[in-house]
Structures are given as structure tokens and as C-alpha cells.
C-alpha positions in Angstrom: -23.0 13.8 21.7 -25.8 15.6 23.6 -25.3 13.2 26.5 -21.6 13.8 26.5 -22.2 17.5 26.7 -24.9 17.4 29.3 -23.0 15.3 31.9 -20.0 17.8 32.1 -22.4 20.7 32.3 -24.4 19.0 35.0 -21.2 18.3 37.0 -20.1 21.9 36.7 -23.4 23.1 38.0 -23.4 20.6 40.9 -19.8 21.6 41.8 -20.7 25.3 41.6 -23.7 24.6 43.9 -21.5 22.6 46.3 -18.9 25.4 46.4 -21.7 27.9 47.2 -23.1 25.7 50.0 -19.6 25.1 51.4 -18.8 28.8 51.4 -22.2 29.9 52.9 -23.1 27.0 55.3 -20.1 24.8 56.1 -18.9 25.7 59.6 -15.3 24.6 60.3 -14.6 24.3 64.1 -11.3 24.1 65.8 -12.3 23.5 69.4 -10.8 20.2 70.4 -13.6 19.4 72.8 -16.0 19.1 69.8 -14.3 15.8 69.0 -14.7 14.2 72.4 -17.3 11.6 73.1 -20.0 11.9 75.8 -18.7 9.0 77.8 -20.6 5.8 78.8 -20.1 6.0 82.6 -20.7 8.6 85.3 -16.9 9.0 85.9 -16.3 9.4 82.1 -19.0 12.0 82.0 -17.4 13.9 84.9 -14.0 13.7 83.2 -15.3 15.0 79.9 -17.1 17.9 81.6 -13.9 18.9 83.3 -11.9 18.6 80.0 -14.3 20.7 78.1 -14.9 23.5 80.5 -13.5 22.7 83.9 -11.3 24.9 86.1 -8.2 22.8 85.5 -8.3 23.5 81.8 -8.7 27.3 82.3 -5.7 27.8 84.5 -2.7 29.4 82.9 0.7 29.9 84.6 2.9 32.9 83.6 6.5 33.7 84.5 8.7 36.7 83.8 12.4 36.1 83.6 15.6 37.7 82.4 15.6 40.8 84.6 16.5 41.9 88.1 14.0 41.0 90.8 13.0 44.6 91.1 12.4 44.9 87.4 10.3 41.8 87.3 8.3 42.7 90.3 7.4 46.0 88.8 6.3 44.5 85.5 4.4 41.7 87.3 2.4 44.2 89.3 1.6 46.3 86.3 0.8 43.2 84.2 -1.6 41.9 86.8 -3.4 45.2 87.0 -3.8 45.3 83.2 -5.0 41.8 82.9 -7.6 42.3 85.7 -8.9 45.4 83.9 -9.2 43.6 80.6 -12.3 41.6 81.7 -11.0 38.4 80.0 -10.0 36.6 83.2 -12.0 35.2 86.1 -8.9 35.4 88.2 -5.4 37.0 88.1 -3.1 36.3 91.0 0.5 37.4 91.5 0.6 38.0 95.3 0.0 41.7 95.0 -3.7 41.7 95.8 -5.1 38.9 97.8 -8.6 40.5 98.1 -10.0 43.5 96.2 -11.6 46.4 98.1 -15.1 45.1 97.1 -14.3 41.6 98.3 -12.8 42.9 101.6 -16.0 44.9 102.3 -18.3 41.9 101.8 -16.1 39.6 103.8 -15.7 42.2 106.6 -19.5 42.7 106.9 -20.1 39.0 107.0 -17.1 38.0 109.1 -19.2 36.4 111.9 -20.9 34.1 109.3 -17.6 33.2 107.6 -15.2 32.8 110.5 -14.6 29.2 111.5 -13.8 30.3 115.1 -17.3 31.6 115.9 -18.7 29.3 118.5 -20.4 29.1 121.9 -17.4 30.5 123.8 -16.2 33.1 121.3 -18.0 36.0 123.0 -17.6 34.9 126.7 -15.9 37.2 129.1 -12.8 35.0 129.1 -12.5 34.7 125.3 -13.1 38.5 124.8 -10.4 39.2 127.4 -7.8 37.1 125.6 -8.8 38.6 122.3 -8.4 42.2 123.6 -5.0 41.4 125.2 -3.9 40.0 121.8 -5.0 43.2 120.1 -2.9 45.2 122.5 0.1 43.1 121.6 -0.7 43.5 117.9 -0.7 47.3 118.3 2.9 47.1 119.6 4.0 44.9 116.7 4.7 45.6 113.0 1.1 44.6 112.2 -0.2 47.7 113.9 -0.8 49.7 110.8 -2.8 46.8 109.2 -5.2 46.1 112.1 -5.5 49.4 113.9 -8.5 50.5 111.8 -10.3 47.1 112.3 -10.0 46.8 116.1 -13.0 48.9 117.1 -15.4 46.8 114.9 -13.5 43.5 115.1 -11.7 43.1 118.4 -11.9 39.3 118.2 -10.0 39.4 114.9 -12.5 37.3 112.9 -11.7 39.2 109.7 -7.9 38.6 110.2 -8.6 35.0 110.9 -10.5 34.6 107.6 -7.9 36.3 105.5 -5.1 34.4 107.2 -6.9 31.1 106.6 -7.3 31.8 103.0 -3.7 32.9 102.7 -2.3 29.9 104.6 -2.3 27.7 101.5 1.0 27.0 99.9 2.1 30.1 98.0 5.4 31.2 96.4 7.9 33.5 98.2 7.4 37.2 97.7 9.6 40.1 96.6 8.3 43.6 96.8 4.8 42.3 97.3 4.6 39.9 94.3 5.3 36.2 93.9 8.8 35.1 93.0 10.5 31.8 92.5 12.8 30.6 95.3 15.9 31.8 93.6 14.2 35.1 92.5 15.0 34.3 88.9 11.3 34.5 87.9 8.2 36.5 88.8 5.2 34.3 88.9 1.5 34.8 88.0 -1.5 32.5 87.7 -4.6 33.4 85.7 -7.9 31.8 85.0 -9.4 32.5 81.6 -13.1 32.9 81.2 -13.0 30.8 78.0 -12.7 27.0 78.1 -9.2 25.6 78.0 -9.9 23.5 74.9 -11.4 26.4 72.9 -8.2 26.8 70.9 -9.2 29.9 68.9 -10.4 31.8 72.0 -7.4 30.7 74.0 -5.1 31.9 71.2 -6.8 35.4 71.3 -6.4 35.6 75.1 -2.7 34.5 74.9 -2.0 37.1 72.2 -3.5 39.8 74.4 -1.2 38.7 77.3 1.8 38.8 75.0 0.9 42.3 73.7 0.3 43.7 77.2 3.6 42.3 78.3 5.4 43.8 75.3 4.0 47.2 76.0 5.0 47.0 79.7 8.4 45.7 79.0 9.1 48.6 76.7 12.8 49.0 76.1 13.7 46.2 78.5 14.1 43.6 75.7 16.0 41.3 78.1 12.7 40.5 79.9 11.0 37.3 78.7 7.4 36.0 79.2 6.8 32.3 79.7 3.3 30.7 79.5 2.1 27.2 80.2 -1.1 25.4 81.0 -3.8 23.3 79.2 -4.9 26.3 77.1 -1.4 27.0 76.0 -1.0 23.3 75.1 -4.3 23.4 73.2 -3.2 26.3 71.1 0.3 24.9 70.5 -1.2 21.5 69.4 -3.6 23.1 67.0 -1.0 25.3 65.4 1.5 22.5 65.2 -0.9 20.1 63.6 -2.2 22.7 61.1 1.3 23.8 60.1 2.6 20.3 59.8 -0.5 19.0 57.9 -0.3 22.0 55.5 3.5 21.5 54.9 3.2 17.8 54.4 0.1 17.8 52.3 1.6 20.5 50.0 4.8 18.5 49.6 2.8 15.2 49.1 0.6 16.8 46.4 3.7 18.1 44.5 5.3 14.6 44.7 2.2 12.9 43.5 1.6 15.3 40.6 5.2 15.0 39.5 5.0 11.2 39.7 1.7 11.0 37.8 3.2 13.2 35.1 6.3 11.0 34.9 4.1 7.9 34.8 1.7 9.0 32.0 3.5 11.8 30.3 0.5 14.1 30.2 -0.3 17.1 32.4 -3.9 17.1 31.1 -4.3 13.6 32.6 -2.8 14.7 35.9 -5.3 17.6 36.1 -8.2 15.3 35.1 -7.4 13.0 38.0 -8.3 15.9 40.3 -12.0 15.8 39.2 -13.1 12.8 41.3 -10.9 14.0 44.3 -12.4 17.5 44.4 -15.9 16.1 44.1 -15.3 13.6 46.9 -13.9 16.3 49.2 -16.9 18.6 48.5 -19.4 15.8 49.1 -17.7 14.7 52.3 -17.7 18.3 53.7 -21.4 18.8 53.0 -22.3 15.4 54.5 -20.5 16.0 57.7 -22.0 19.5 57.9 -25.5 18.2 57.4 -25.1 15.5 60.1 -23.2 17.3 62.8 -23.9 20.9 62.0 -20.1 21.6 61.6 -17.0 19.9 60.4 -13.9 20.0 62.5 -10.7 21.3 61.0 -8.8 18.2 62.0 -11.5 16.0 60.4 -11.2 18.0 57.2 -7.4 17.6 57.1 -7.4 13.9 58.0 -10.4 13.2 55.8 -8.7 14.8 52.7 -5.6 12.7 53.5 -7.6 9.5 53.9 -9.4 10.1 50.6 -6.0 9.4 49.0 -7.6 6.0 48.2 -9.8 7.6 45.6 -6.8 8.5 43.4 -6.8 4.8 42.5 -10.0 5.2 40.5 -8.9 7.6 37.8 -5.5 5.9 37.7 -7.2 2.5 36.9 -9.1 4.2 34.1 -6.1 5.9 32.6 -3.9 2.8 32.9 -6.4 0.7 30.8 -6.8 3.2 27.9 -5.6 1.9 24.5 -6.1 2.7 20.9 -8.4 -0.2 20.4 -11.3 1.0 22.6 -13.1 4.2 23.6 -12.9 5.7 27.1 -16.5 4.8 27.8 -15.9 1.2 26.7 -12.8 0.9 28.9 -14.8 2.3 31.9 -17.6 -0.2 31.4 -15.1 -3.0 31.2 -13.3 -2.2 34.5 -16.4 -0.9 36.4 -17.6 -4.2 37.8 -14.2 -4.8 39.5 -14.0 -1.1 40.6 -17.6 -1.1 41.9 -16.9 -4.2 44.1 -13.8 -2.5 45.5 -15.6 0.7 46.2 -18.5 -1.0 47.9 -16.2 -3.1 50.2 -14.0 -0.1 51.0 -17.0 2.0 51.9 -18.2 -0.8 54.2 -14.9 -0.7 55.9 -15.0 3.0 56.6 -18.7 2.8 57.5 -17.6 0.8 60.5 -16.3 4.1 62.0 -19.9 5.4 62.1 -20.6 3.1 64.9 -17.5 3.8 67.0 -19.3 6.2 69.3 -16.4 8.7 69.1 -17.3 11.9 67.3 -13.8 12.3 65.8 -14.0 8.8 64.2 -17.6 9.2 63.2 -16.9 12.4 61.4 -13.9 10.8 59.7 -16.0 7.8 58.7 -18.8 9.8 57.2 -16.4 12.0 55.3 -14.5 9.0 53.9 -17.6 7.0 52.9 -19.4 9.9 51.2 -16.2 11.0 49.5 -15.3 7.5 48.3 -18.8 6.8 46.9 -18.9 10.3 45.2 -15.5 10.0 43.7 -16.3 6.5 42.3 -19.5 7.7 40.7 -17.8 10.8 39.2 -15.0 8.5 37.9 -17.7 6.2 36.3 -20.0 8.7 34.8 -18.3 12.1 34.6 -14.6 11.6 34.1 -14.9 9.7 30.8 -16.6 12.6 29.2 -13.6 14.8 29.8 -11.1 12.4 28.3 -10.7 12.9 24.6 -11.2 9.9 22.3 -8.0 8.3 21.1 -6.0 9.4 24.1 -3.5 6.7 25.0 -0.9 7.0 27.8 2.7 6.0 27.1 3.4 2.3 26.5 3.8 0.0 29.4 7.1 -1.8 29.9 6.5 -5.5 28.8 8.7 -7.0 31.5 6.0 -6.3 34.1 4.3 -9.6 33.2 7.5 -11.6 33.9 7.9 -9.8 37.2 4.4 -10.8 38.3 5.1 -14.4 37.4 8.2 -14.4 39.6 6.1 -12.7 42.3 3.4 -15.4 42.3 6.1 -18.1 42.9 7.0 -16.4 46.2 3.7 -17.4 47.9 5.4 -19.2 50.7 6.8 -15.9 51.9 3.4 -14.9 53.2 2.9 -17.7 55.8 6.5 -17.2 56.8 5.9 -13.5 57.3 2.7 -14.2 59.3 4.5 -16.6 61.6 7.4 -14.1 62.1 4.9 -11.3 62.7 2.9 -13.3 65.3 6.1 -14.3 67.1 7.2 -10.7 67.2 3.9 -9.6 68.7 3.9 -12.4 71.3 7.5 -12.1 72.4 8.2 -8.3 72.0 9.1 -6.2 75.0 7.1 -3.3 73.5 3.5 -3.3 74.7 1.0 -4.1 71.9 -1.4 -1.3 72.9 -0.7 2.3 73.7 -2.3 3.1 77.0 -0.7 6.5 77.8 -2.7 9.2 76.0 0.0 11.8 76.8 2.4 10.1 74.4 0.1 11.2 71.5 0.4 14.8 72.4 2.4 17.1 70.0 3.4 19.3 72.9 7.2 19.3 73.2 8.9 17.8 76.2 10.5 21.1 77.0 7.1 22.8 77.4 5.9 19.9 79.6 8.9 20.3 81.8 8.3 24.1 82.1 4.7 23.3 83.2 5.9 21.0 85.9 8.5 23.4 87.1 6.1 26.4 87.3 3.4 24.4 89.1 6.0 23.2 91.7 7.2 26.8 92.3 3.7 28.3 92.5 2.0 25.5 94.5 -0.6 25.6 91.8 -3.2 22.7 91.6 -2.2 19.9 89.3 -4.5 19.6 86.3 -4.4 15.9 86.9 -6.1 15.4 90.3 -9.6 16.6 91.2 -12.4 15.7 93.6 -15.9 16.3 92.2 -18.8 16.8 94.5 -22.4 16.5 93.2 -25.7 17.4 94.7 -29.3 18.4 93.8 -29.0 21.9 95.2 -26.2 24.4 95.9 -26.8 23.9 99.6 -26.4 20.1 99.3 -23.0 20.5 97.6 -21.8 23.0 100.2 -22.8 20.7 103.1 -21.0 17.7 101.3 -18.0 20.0 100.9 -17.8 20.7 104.6 -17.7 16.9 105.3 -15.0 16.5 102.6 -12.9 19.2 104.2 -12.9 17.3 107.5 -11.8 14.2 105.6 -9.1 15.9 103.6 -7.3 17.4 106.7 -5.8 14.0 107.8 -4.7 13.4 104.2 -2.9 16.7 104.1 -1.4 16.1 107.6 -0.1 12.7 106.5 1.5 14.1 103.3 -0.8 12.2 100.9 -1.7 15.6 99.4 0.0 19.0 99.8 -3.2 21.1 99.7 -6.5 21.8 98.0 -9.0 24.5 97.1 -12.5 23.9 98.6 -15.5 26.1 98.0 -16.9 25.7 101.5 -13.8 27.3 103.0 -14.8 30.5 101.2 -18.6 30.0 101.3 -20.0 28.0 104.2 -23.3 26.2 103.8 -26.5 28.0 104.9 -26.7 25.5 107.8 -23.2 26.3 109.0 -23.8 30.1 108.8 -27.1 29.8 110.7 -25.3 27.7 113.4 -22.7 30.4 113.8 -25.5 33.0 114.0 -27.0 31.0 116.9 -23.9 31.6 118.9 -24.0 35.4 118.5 -25.1 36.8 122.0 -27.9 39.3 122.5 -26.8 42.9 122.8 -27.2 43.1 126.6 -25.2 39.9 127.1 -22.4 41.0 124.8 -22.1 44.4 126.5 -22.0 42.8 129.9 -19.3 40.3 128.8 -17.3 43.1 127.1 -17.4 45.3 130.2 -15.9 42.4 132.2 -13.3 41.8 129.6 -12.2 45.5 129.5 -11.5 45.7 133.2 -8.0 47.0 133.7 -7.3 47.3 129.9 -6.3 50.7 128.5 -8.9 51.1 125.7 -10.9 54.3 125.2 -14.5 54.3 126.5 -17.0 53.5 123.8 -14.2 52.4 121.4 -16.0 49.0 120.7 -19.5 50.4 120.0 -19.1 49.4 116.3 -18.3 45.9 117.5 -21.5 45.6 119.5 -23.5 47.0 116.6 -21.9 44.6 114.2 -22.7 41.5 116.2 -26.2 42.7 116.7 -26.6 43.2 113.0 -25.0 39.8 112.2 -27.7 38.1 114.4 -30.3 38.8 111.7 -28.1 39.1 108.7 -29.3 36.9 105.8 -26.9 34.0 105.1 -24.4 34.6 102.3 -24.9 33.0 99.0 -22.8 32.7 95.9 -24.7 35.5 94.3 -23.7 37.8 97.1 -20.2 37.9 95.5 -21.6 38.4 92.0 -19.3 40.7 90.0 -16.4 40.5 92.3 -13.0 38.7 91.9 -13.9 36.4 94.8 -17.2 35.6 93.1 -15.5 34.7 89.9 -13.3 32.3 91.8 -16.4 30.8 93.5 -18.1 30.3 90.1 -15.1 28.2 89.1 -15.3 26.0 92.1 -19.2 25.7 92.3 -21.5 25.7 89.3 -24.8 24.4 88.0 -24.5 21.4 85.7 -27.8 20.5 84.0 -30.4 20.0 86.8 -27.9 19.5 89.5 -25.0 21.3 91.1 -21.3 20.4 91.1 -18.2 21.5 93.0 -14.6 20.8 91.9 -11.8 20.5 94.4 -8.4 20.9 92.7 -5.7 19.0 94.6 -2.1 20.0 94.9 1.0 17.8 95.4 -0.7 14.3 95.4 2.0 12.0 96.6 0.1 8.7 96.6 -2.8 8.4 94.2 -3.7 4.9 95.3 -3.9 5.9 98.9 -5.9 8.9 98.0 -8.4 6.9 96.0 -8.7 4.4 98.8 -9.3 7.2 101.3 -12.0 8.7 99.2 -13.8 5.3 98.9 -13.6 4.8 102.6 -15.6 8.0 103.2 -18.7 6.2 101.8 -19.9 9.4 100.1 -21.5 8.5 96.7 -21.7 12.3 95.9 -17.9 12.5 95.9 -15.7 11.2 93.1 -11.9 11.3 92.8 -10.8 12.0 89.3 -7.3 11.2 88.1 -7.7 12.9 84.8 -4.7 11.2 83.2 -5.8 7.7 84.1 -9.5 8.3 83.3 -8.5 9.7 79.9 -6.4 6.6 79.2 -9.3 4.3 80.2 -11.7 6.2 78.0 -9.4 6.0 75.0 -8.7 2.4 75.7 -12.4 1.6 75.8 -13.0 3.3 72.4 -9.9 1.7 70.9 -11.2 -1.7 71.9 -14.6 -0.9 70.6 -13.1 0.3 67.3 -11.0 -2.8 67.0 -14.2 -5.0 67.3 -15.9 -2.8 64.7 -13.0 -3.3 62.3 -13.2 -7.0 62.7 -16.9 -7.0 62.1 -16.4 -4.8 59.1 -14.0 -7.4 57.7 -16.6 -10.1 58.2 -19.2 -8.0 56.3 -16.7 -7.3 53.5 -16.1 -11.1 53.3 -19.9 -11.7 52.9 -20.1 -9.0 50.2 -17.1 -10.4 48.3 -18.6 -13.9 48.5 -21.8 -12.6 46.8 -20.0 -10.4 44.3 -17.3 -12.8 43.1 -18.1 -15.3 40.4 -15.8 -17.8 42.0 -15.6 -18.5 45.7 -12.0 -19.7 45.3 -11.0 -16.1 44.9 -12.1 -15.1 48.4 -8.8 -16.4 49.9 -6.5 -14.6 47.4 -8.4 -11.4 48.0 -8.8 -11.4 51.8 -5.7 -13.3 52.9 -3.2 -10.7 51.6 -5.1 -8.0 53.5 -5.2 -9.8 56.8 -1.5 -10.8 56.3 -0.6 -7.2 55.6 -2.3 -6.0 58.8 -0.4 -8.5 60.9 2.9 -7.6 59.4 2.3 -3.9 59.7 1.4 -4.3 63.4 4.6 -6.4 63.9 6.8 -3.9 62.1 5.4 -1.1 64.2 5.9 -3.0 67.4 9.4 -4.0 66.4 10.2 -0.3 65.9 9.0 0.5 69.4 5.5 1.8 68.6 2.4 0.6 70.4 -0.9 0.6 68.6 -3.3 3.5 69.4 -6.8 4.4 68.3 -5.3 6.2 65.3 -3.4 3.1 64.1 -6.6 1.1 64.3 -8.5 3.7 62.3 -5.7 3.7 59.7 -6.1 -0.1 59.3 -9.4 0.7 57.6 -7.5 2.6 55.0 -5.1 -0.3 54.6 -8.1 -2.6 54.1 -9.5 -0.3 51.4 -6.2 -0.2 49.6 -5.7 -3.9 49.8 -9.2 -4.7 48.4 -8.5 -2.5 45.5 -5.1 -4.1 44.7 -6.3 -7.7 45.2 -9.5 -7.3 43.1 -7.5 -5.8 40.2 -4.7 -8.4 40.5 -7.3 -11.1 40.2 -9.4 -9.4 37.4 -10.1 -11.3 34.2 -8.3 -9.5 31.3 -9.0 -9.9 27.7 -5.5 -9.6 26.5 -1.8 -9.6 27.5 -1.7 -5.9 27.0 -4.7 -5.4 29.3 -2.9 -7.4 32.0 0.2 -5.3 31.7 -1.8 -2.1 32.0 -3.6 -3.4 35.1 -0.2 -4.2 36.7 1.1 -0.8 35.7 -1.9 1.0 37.2 -1.6 -1.0 40.5 2.1 0.0 40.7 1.2 3.7 40.1 -1.6 3.5 42.7 0.6 2.0 45.4 3.5 4.3 44.7 1.3 7.5 45.0 -0.1 6.1 48.3 3.4 5.3 49.6 4.6 8.8 48.6 1.8 10.6 50.4 1.7 8.6 53.6 5.5 8.0 53.7 5.9 11.7 53.8 3.3 11.9 56.5 5.2 9.2 58.5 8.1 11.7 58.8 6.0 14.0 60.8 7.1 14.8 64.4 3.4 14.8 65.4 2.6 11.4 66.9 -0.9 11.2 65.4 0.1 12.1 61.9 3.1 9.8 62.1 0.8 6.9 63.2 -1.5 7.4 60.3 1.4 7.9 57.8 3.5 4.9 58.8 0.5 2.6 59.0 -0.9 3.5 55.6 2.5 3.5 53.8 3.6 0.1 55.2 0.1 -1.3 54.6 0.0 -0.2 51.0 3.4 -1.8 50.3 2.5 -5.0 52.0 -0.9 -5.2 50.4 0.5 -4.8 46.9 3.3 -7.3 47.5 1.1 -9.9 49.1 -1.8 -9.4 46.7 0.7 -9.9 43.8 2.0 -13.1 45.4 -1.5 -14.5 45.9 -2.8 -13.5 42.5 -4.3 -16.4 40.5 -2.8 -17.1 37.2 -6.3 -17.5 35.7 -8.3 -14.8 37.3 -12.1 -14.9 37.4 -13.3 -11.6 38.9 -16.2 -10.1 36.9 
């Protein structure tokens, strides 16, 4: 009696301590990049760096529609000003402000170091004469108001050359000074957030700020609409969709399971008692992942709780074997050896995920292993103390035994099913493996189409294609970038790419700046050349004194650095294109309008520049996921081998190894064939779900082949297995209806697997079982 009282008390204390630890120390993350691996190759490392915090992920495209062009232009201009002032964006562009006043001042003062036209002949008498004549023509043109103020200090037009070169890239049409689509149905903006694109929570806050600002500016003009797209928008949409869908489906599944358990056993107390192992397993899984990783991801928590559906089998087996002839503790001792072997082998299966090298799967594996072991121990030592003596569920239908006998006579169905499954996999037109990672995205096709449309209208860089330049120092990277620029020009001319953004076009290397300085003439030489050039031209005497002073000053001006632009809009843009990564420096070159990726990749290889890497983010992502999928598949096979070894040791009869393992392997083959026949290719998430199927199949097969002391005990075992399988099919069958590809993959795999494992294990069950 004292022991029966102390165990529940100890469990309550441990659960209270676990709840306190969870509330105080468990950190639930939502940033998707936390689940990404480190990569095993240099290219994969570059890819994951860009996915986590790169420029492509931080770009967001905005569009205003529904109003007149004038209305949309006004709101676009005001929205751009508000967003720039908010401090949350590294860049806000809508065509209204190419350079800020601060940027213009810096560029104007450093024009002779930045202008690509500065060379040996720039300041000769002949070149100055042509420049001055061009300025006279400009003063007679509509450009006069724009350049009149700069002519005395910049008669050669270097500042105008720089600004024109930066503006020469493909940009949308303008209406009233802001970008518009070609048909003037949308006002266009592009912004770069300071927070990473995969930081879903931070991105959600930024996007809400944009919506709020737009709503204030739109005011009574309710016909105006705001459209947003980009990786950050997709990250927020994916997170919210997954959370909402998982909550809806898990709530519905829990209600279905509770109702079914009540219908199966006729006791609400029993239904509530079945929650004791489950809650303990979830608690232990959370704390284990927190202790190892320092956080638990929200997706891991949601999926982990779903995968722990296997632990519902443990209390169900106990409740199904209760009878008036034995105490709860005696029943638990009787079925524990079989349950223990099932728990051990299932834990081994999920432990394989710990070696996958993929943080998402590692977290899931640790959560599942810890949860399964904890739930099993709680079922063994704690749950019996809560069940009152003499409690007996409703009687079991006697016809179950006859049904099993008929089922075992259908053994030939299994090899026939395997042959049919293998034939399907060999001859199906549906690829066996899913190689397109985009197909797993929960983002709607309409939103993907909107992204493609706005990128085409804005000439914005595609988030797919990048060049990455690496070097030991900032200067190394800038010098490499200048060589890359020369190599990209022919590709742009040939139409292989439409354009690109390169850091060296805004910030030349120190070597290039010093070379340009070397071409700046001494004061006396410049004045002599200028006097010759002015002969016969109608400029006021002394008008170009500022020009002479500026050239003289530029001769000794320190070369510009990235820090020169610190705190400016142009500086923020430079920081996006050039940054320090660990102990080295890196520049990214977003590419626009890539027409032929194979030709581009071949061209980059022909440069023979080890410091430059072409990244096709989509293809590299697919390669990365394929590599981890293959690795996980190998680990699953190795896990099955280890499970076979453990079963060989744990079973009293080696002849039972076939009836226990063969139904599981058969079920996996049939499930893969059914999925393929329905048009689904296997992804990493299908493979991970196979571990759940293995765990379920081991549980069913072990209890089907368990030695029973009486006919009634045999019937109760069969009834318990039917209840276990039905609850699993209800939970995961509901999950299979999800519109989210990942949830659907897990649900359909586990539901089909549970049904096939139960069916095949029943067919293979020995008439005289010998499991101890």
C-alpha cells in the first residue's frame, strides 16, 4: 500500500518539476533556418549561408493596385518615405529617390575615384574641350536645371556618369517619379529587410508594420490594395499555414481518438488514464531536446507530438488485457516482456535519426526516443497504480478469434502483394524519389505566380541565381569582383543573363582607385589644359576654379572604403553585397533574367577563378535534400538490421524472426508502391515516417505472436491490436487530408503503414506463438 501511494506521488512531483522546467527554460524557436544542416561541401555551405541570412532571402517585393495611377503614385511615394524612416529596412526603392542627399554628397566628393571614365586622356585639352562643348549643349536641353549647379565643379560630368551607370540597370517604367508596371495597373516597390528572410517571427512583425503603414496612408481609399511577395513573405505564410493546419488537425484527431477509446472501452476514466504516459513522454522529449540543442523548434514539437502517437499503444495493451481474474500489476508483469522488446526495437528505429546529420531529423529522433522510453516506463511502473483493482473493460466479441484464423489462411496474399508492389515501382511512370524541394512548399501556386510576375515587372534579381565571391580580405574580394564584371559583360551582351548587381560597380577596389588617382594631373598641368580647352567658348572667367580645386584635392584623397558609407542608404546596400563571413570576406552577385543556366555555369567554370562560385539555389537545395534523403535511407536500413539482431537475441524462438520482420518489410514495400501509384514520389519526410511504420509494425507483430495463457487472453490481445491500429489510422488518416505536402506525406505514410502492418502481421501470426 505504501508503495502504491509513493509511486503516484513521485510521478506527480516529477511532472510538476518537468512543467516548471519547461515553463522556465524550454525555448521554442520558429526560425526555419534553425532546422537546416551545416552542409558537407563548400558549395552547400555557401548555399546555407545565403538561405539563412543572404540578400536574396531579405528582398521583398511590394505592389499597390486598385487605384488610378496618380493615386497609387502618391501612396507609393509616401509609403517609401515612411518605410525608410522606420529604420527596419536596409533598402527601400520605388524610383522616387535614387540617391539620398548624404549619398550624393559622398559620391560627388569622390567622383574622380569612382568614375570608370577617369583615365590618362580624361583631362587632356582635347577631352576637356569635348566635355565643355557637351556641357553647353546640356545647358540648352531639358537637363539644364539638373546639371547647371554641378558644371563649375564637374565640367567633365563624372558625377552624372556615375549616377547614370548605376541607373542604367533594368528598372520599371515611371509615373510621376515612381515605378509603375507597364500597364500602369500597379505601383511597384522593392525593400530589403534588416532581419533574415527565414526569421519568420521577425519577418511577420516587419510585414505587419508595412500593412499598418499602408492602411494609414490609404485612409478612405479602400479600393487600394497592397500585395507582398518574396522569401520572407513565403516563410511567414508557411509557418502560419503549418501551425494552423497542425492545430486544427491535431485537435480533430484528439477528439476522434478520445471518442473511439470511450466507445471501445466504455470508460471515460480509462480514456483519461491513457493520457498519463503520453503527457510524460511529451514532457521528457521537450526537456531532452532543450538540453541537447538549447532550444526546441516549434515544428519539431508539433511533429514530435504527432509521432508519439505510437505510445498510445502501451496503455491500450494494458487496458485490453485486464480481466476479473488478475490484478492490474499482474497483467502488467505478464505483458511487459513483449512490450519491452517492442519498445526497445522501436526506440532503436527512431534512434537512427540521431545520425542523419540533419538538425530537423535529429531533434525529431531525440524527441521520439526519449518520449517512447519515458511513456513505456510510466506505463510499466506508474499507470497500474492509478487503475483501481477489479476494473474490467467491456467484454470482447468472441468472433475475433475466428477472424484471426481466417486471416492466417491468407498468407499467400503477402508475397503476391510484394510482387505487385515491386512491379509497380519498377514500371511506374512516377519517379520513385522526389527531387524538387519546391514541391514540398505549402506556399500556394497563386502566390508563386505573383512573385514571378512582380519580379519580371521590376527587373528584380531572381532569388534563385547568385555568384558568390570569396577572399581573405575586403580588397581581395573587390579585385576579384572587378574581374568578374569584365567576364559578365559578354554574358549580358549575349542574353545569357539580363543583368546583375556587383559591389565593385559601387565601390571600386583600392588598387583601381589609386590607379585613377595616378591619372589626375597636377594643378599647373590641369590649368594649362583647361585654358586651351576654353578658347572660344562662352564660359565666365574663373567659373571652373572649383573644378581645379576638386581635382587637386582628389589627388591626395584617401581611397574610399565600405565604412565611408556607414549609416547611409548606399552603405546599407553595400553591406548586403559585401560582408565578412568568419575569417574571410564574401560578396554576392544577384543575377537577373538567367536564360541559360547551363551556359552560365560553363562560363563561370571557364573563368578559372576558384574564388568565384555560381549558385543555383534551387538545384543546390535539391542536391542537399537528396543527399540527406539517401543518407537517411541507409540509416533506416541499418536500423532494421540492428532491430533484427535485437529481436534474434530477445525472442525465445528464432523461427519467429520471419513472422515479425517480414510483415514490416512487406508493408513498407506496399506503402511505397501505393504512394507511387497515386502519383507521389518519396521525399525525406516519407522516409522519416517509415520509422514510425516500423515501430507500429513491431508492436503489432510481437503481440500477434505473443504466448497467451487462455483463449480470453488471446481475444483481448487481438482486440487491443485492433484498437491500437484504429487510433493510429484515425490520427494519421486525418493528417493525410492536409493540404500541406509535408503533413500529408507523414499522414498518408503512417496511416497506410499501420493498416498494412496490422493486416500482414495478422496473416503471418503463428498459431502457436512463443514470444516471451
